[in-house]
C-alpha positions, 0 to 999 in steps of 0.5 A, spaced: 489 933 257 489 926 253 489 929 247 495 932 249 499 927 252 498 924 245 500 929 241 507 929 245 509 922 245 508 921 238 513 929 238 518 925 242 518 919 237 518 924 231 524 927 234 527 921 236 527 917 229 530 924 226 536 923 232 537 916 230 539 918 222 543 923 224 547 918 228 547 913 223 547 917 217 554 920 218 553 924 211 554 931 211 549 935 208 549 937 201 546 944 198 548 950 194 555 952 193 553 959 193 548 959 198 548 965 204 554 959 208 562 962 206 566 956 209 568 950 205 562 948 201 561 940 200 560 939 194 565 934 190 566 938 184 565 947 185 558 948 183 561 955 176 557 959 181 562 957 187 568 959 182 566 966 180 565 968 187 572 965 189 576 968 184 572 974 186 575 974 193 582 973 190 582 978 186 580 983 192 
């Protein structure tokens, strides 16, 4: 039981630190422009794959 409590507390501390990092970071999660997400691209400059996908969408 002691090991469970120690592990639980450590995990709570890790989750709290990650939450604080997200709150103070405030940057968008960066990823590939041409992934499964069909929403807005967060890239500053759109990559070739994203431009091609948008051109195909406009053509159809």
